[in-house]
C-alpha positions in Angstrom: 0.0 0.0 0.0 1.3 3.4 -1.0 0.0 6.7 0.4 0.6 9.8 -1.6 0.1 13.2 0.1 0.3 16.8 -0.8 0.1 20.1 1.1 -1.0 22.9 -1.2 -0.9 26.6 -0.2 -3.1 28.8 -2.2 -3.4 32.7 -2.3 -6.7 34.3 -3.0 -6.3 38.1 -3.0 -10.0 38.9 -3.6 -11.2 37.2 -0.4 -11.9 39.7 2.3 -13.8 37.7 4.9 -13.9 34.2 6.3 -17.3 33.7 4.8 -16.0 34.3 1.3 -13.0 32.1 2.0 -15.3 29.3 3.2 -17.3 29.5 0.0 -14.0 29.2 -2.1 -12.7 26.3 0.0 -16.0 24.4 -0.1 -16.1 24.9 -3.9 -12.6 23.6 -4.5 -13.1 20.6 -2.2 -16.5 19.6 -3.8 -15.1 19.8 -7.3 -12.0 17.7 -6.4 -14.0 15.1 -4.5 -16.4 14.8 -7.4 -13.6 14.3 -10.0 -10.9 12.4 -8.1 -10.9 9.6 -5.6 -8.9 11.4 -3.0 -9.3 12.8 0.5 -9.0 16.5 0.8 -9.5 19.1 3.6 -8.4 22.5 4.7 -5.7 21.7 7.2 -4.3 25.0 8.4 -4.7 28.8 8.5 -8.5 28.6 8.8 -8.6 32.1 10.3 -6.4 33.8 7.6 -8.6 35.3 4.9 -6.4 35.1 1.9 -4.5 31.9 2.5 -5.9 28.4 1.9 -3.8 25.4 2.9 -5.3 22.1 1.6 -4.2 18.6 2.4 -4.7 15.8 -0.1 -4.2 12.1 0.3 -4.6 9.1 -1.9 -4.0 5.4 -1.4 -2.7 3.3 -4.4 -0.7 0.2 -5.1 2.2 1.9 -6.9 4.2 5.0 -6.0 4.1 6.4 -9.6 0.3 6.1 -9.6 0.0 8.1 -6.4 2.3 10.8 -7.8 0.2 10.8 -11.0 -3.1 11.3 -9.1 -1.7 14.1 -6.9 -0.3 15.8 -10.1 -3.7 15.6 -11.8 -5.4 17.2 -8.7 -2.8 20.0 -8.7 -3.3 20.6 -12.4 -7.1 20.7 -11.9 -6.7 23.3 -9.1 -4.4 25.4 -11.4 -6.9 25.3 -14.3 -10.1 25.7 -12.5 -9.5 28.4 -9.9 -8.3 32.0 -9.8 -6.3 31.2 -6.8 -2.5 31.3 -7.1 -0.6 28.3 -5.9 2.3 29.5 -3.6 3.7 26.2 -2.4 3.4 22.5 -2.9 4.9 19.8 -0.6 4.5 16.2 -1.9 5.3 12.9 -0.1 4.9 9.3 -0.9 5.1 6.6 1.8 
């Protein structure tokens, strides 16, 4: 069993309240859950308006497959959101 994880830090400059941020986070999470078979959640900085930190995890049978799934999720986030990706930390165990 291989577990692939990623920590993605997003910057959303147009968000000025926690309510706006919550709407953006819920939208991103719902889209990814519908398209990919991964676990995803906001894992940090919940009280910071313009920063979103998402944690993503997938379980596969091969390391290269987990890397591929995580890459597809990251590409999806890049293409389907106006948020800027500031940092990505990937791990495979």
